[in-house]
N, C-alpha and C positions, 0 to 999 in steps of 0.2 A: 441444594445450595438455594438462598434466597432472591439471587439475583441470576442474567445469561451470563455467569463471567465461564470461560471453557479454559483447562487445562491439559496440557498429557498425560496418563495415566501414571506414565514411567517418574513423570518429572521430582516426588518424593524420595526416588532409589536414586537419581540423579544427584538430587540434591546433596542427599547424603555424602554420595561419592566425592563430589568437590569436595566441601568441608573437611573433610579427612584426607585429602590430595590423591586419592584412585584414581579421579577422572580431569581426561587434561582436556580441557576447553575446545573446539572445532575455529577456526578461523571463520571470521562469518565471509558467506556470498552477498557482497551490493547489489543491493536491490528499490526496484522505484512502485513508486503505488499512488493512484487518484482519487482523491473525491472531484465527481465532477456532479456539478451543480445546474441544478437549471430553476429558472426565477416562475413560482406561482401567484395567483391571488392571494393565497395565504401564505405565504412565505416563499424562498427557498427550499429545495427538494434534491436531496442527494442518491445517485445511483449506485445502490448495491446489490452482489450474487451472495445466492446462501449456494455453499461448500456442497456436496451430492454426500449423500449419508453413507458410498461406499470409498470414499477416500478415506485413508489411514490417518492423515491428521487433520484437526477442527473439524471433523464429518459435522453436517450442516450449520456449522457458523455462516454467518453474515459477515463480508465484507466487501472491497473494496476489489477493479481491477488492478490489478499488479503482477508483478514476475521479477523474476532474477536479472542481470545485468546482463547482456550477450557481447562479451567482448572483442569484438567485433565491429564491435563502432566503438569503441576507441582510435580505430585507427584509419579506418576510410573517412576525409574531413565530407560533410556533407551543409548544403545550402539554408541555409539561419537565417530565421528575423527574429528582431528584439534583442535582447538583453546579450552582449559580447560571451565570444565561454569565457574569457578572462574575469568576464562580469558575476559569472554563476557559478566557476571555480571558485572567485573568494566566497560568493554564498552558499555552497554545498561544501567548503572544508578539503577539496580533494586541487589535483591538477586539474590542466582544462581539457585533456585527453578525458580523465574520468568522468570530470562534469558534462560533455556532450555525451559519452554513455549512458551514462543516465537521466541526462533529459529526453535520450534517441527511449530509452527503455520507458522511461512513463506515459509516451506518447503512443511507442508500439503498443505496450501490453493496453492500453483505451484499445488500441483498435480490434487488436486480437482478441480480447473478449467483452468490446461493447458494441462495437462497431464504428463507434465513434475515431476522423481522421485527424490530428487540428495542426494541418500544414494543407498547402496552397501553394495551385501555379504560380503566386506572386507573392512579394514579402506582406502586401497587406489581405493578401485571399485565402479561405479555405476550402477543400474541396467539396463540391454538393451531394448529394447518394453515392455512395458509396457501397451499393448494392451489385448485389449481377455475379452471371459469372466469372467473368477475367476481376474482377474485385475479388472476390471471393478465393477464384486459384492463388491470388498475392498472401491472400489474409493467411491460408492454410499452411502454404510454403512456409507464411515467419513464422509461423505455428510453431512447423515440423524443422524451423532448424535450416529451412536449406538453405532462406536466404536472410542475409540479415539486413537491417530498418536502411542503412543507412545505404546499402542497395536497392534495396526496395525504391525509397526517397532518388535512387539516381534512374533508375530507371524510365518511374513517374514522371520526371520535371519537377517533383515538389520540392519548394522550402518548407522547410520545420516552423513550426511557429511556433518559437521560444515564449513568447511574449503572450502566447494564452496560457498559461503555467506560472502561478505560486508556488515555491516552495513554504512547506509550511511546515515539518518538524521532522523527526527520525528517532528513530528507533533500534534496537542492535538488541537480539531476539537473547535473552539470558547465554552465559554461560555452560550454562547445566542441559539448556538443550543438545537432541545430538542435530540436527538440521538448526543453519543460522542463521540469520541472515541480516547487513548491517541496509533497513530501507530507507530512503526518504518518501516522507507523505507530501501528494500538491495535492493544491487544487486549481481545479481548470472551471470554464462553463462551457454547458454544450452551445455546440457553431449550431448558427443561423442555418435549418435546410437539411443538419444531421439528423437522424433518429435512432437511436440505441434498441440493440436485439440482444439477447442469451448467444453467445457467441462460441459462450467456452466451453471446450467438456467437462469442466471439473465443477462447472455452478449448473443446478436444476427447476431456477427458480430468479427473476431477477426482478428489484420494483425503485420507484419514487416514493420519496420518505423525506417527510419533515427529519430532520436532526433531532431537533425535541421530542418529536413522539418516534422512531424509533429508540431512544436513550430511555424514555418513557419505557415502554415494552421491553430493553434489556431489564429495567428495575425492578418488575414483572414476574422476570423470567420466563418471556413471553419471545423472544431472541435473542439466541447463543453467538457470544464474541468474547473475543480477545483482551485486553487488557489495550488497545494500543488504535484498534475500534474505536470502543467504546469511551475513548478516553478524545480522540478527534472527536466523535459526534459532539461530545458536548461541549467542546470550543468553539464547531460550528452553529448551536443552537441560537446564541445573541446575533445574527448577524439575518440584515432584513432580507440581505439580498445577492446574490453571486458576483453582482459585482462592490458590492461592501466586504466581501469576504476576500476576492481578490485582490486590493487594494490596501488590504490589512499582511498579505501573505509577507512581505518583502521586511517588515518590522518584528516579525517572529527569531524565535531563537531558538533555532539549531543546534543545541548541544544534546548527544544523541542520550535520549533515555535506554538504561540500562537496569535488568533489575542485578539487586543485590542478595546472596542467603549469605546468612550468617546464626552463627551456635549461641541458643542462647536457652544457658541449664540442661532440659531433656530434649530439645528443639531449635528448629531451623526453622528461622526468620526469612521469610521473601516477602521483598518489598520492591514497587517502584520509586525511586526519587520527585517526588514532586506530586506525588500519585498516593497518597492515601489507601486507599477505595480498593488498591488492591493488591492489599498486607497478607499473608498468608501466616500460617506455625501451621511444622510440619515437625511428626516426631523424629526426633532425631535417631530412633535406633524402630528398625522394622519392628508393628507390632504386629501384623497380616492379614489389615485392614487399611491400610494407612491409605489418604490419596491427597492431594494439592485439594 
């Protein structure tokens, strides 16, 4: 392939099964991911992770910190700063409990995978250094799901800073995928005094890179990415600072992007509405070596 677009090898078979009615779509799980930005003299850079080559899904692909919503964070009321839960519910298109859990997932995953915590002891502050044995013990407990993020905030006496996040876009994993996620993408700026580190067990490398540079490397086939990742990099490229991107977030359309598969003669056409660059044509019948 000319660019770095990644597709699972079983997609052609599953697309055909969906088209002929023999595949029942999996219900997507709620998830959140964060495009963490920091300013440099050459413009903002975004924090990205490279998934380990041993991963069964998207091995070697570059992505942002992110993961599934913990249902426990729907239930436990957390100390909260910034727009209200009602505001977030309307913005995200969910109820208030789900909105809290989605925002919690965004902040938790950024802490689990990058060591960055968008929370502080008061509504107007963020914590400083999050390294050290006690912080690492709590982070490990979060990763193991021994501790919910709401419980973590309460134990630490911390206020979640929802005002440091901007909801950017929403993508739903295609109906023919075996593992599906309904993912809200957020943008955030690196808090002063905190440093990223590769805290993820799923990543073998982390980079700070200008969105336009990452997109160009994808176009040359040098960086592998999934459609939502390269799409959001292209969207971030025009902004001259992290603050500009955050300021633009509230006006962005959060209508979910969902891939469609349709039969067209002897092909299945796979497309993402509004993102023509990802369109693929898959043989409607097995040919022995078909791939997306």
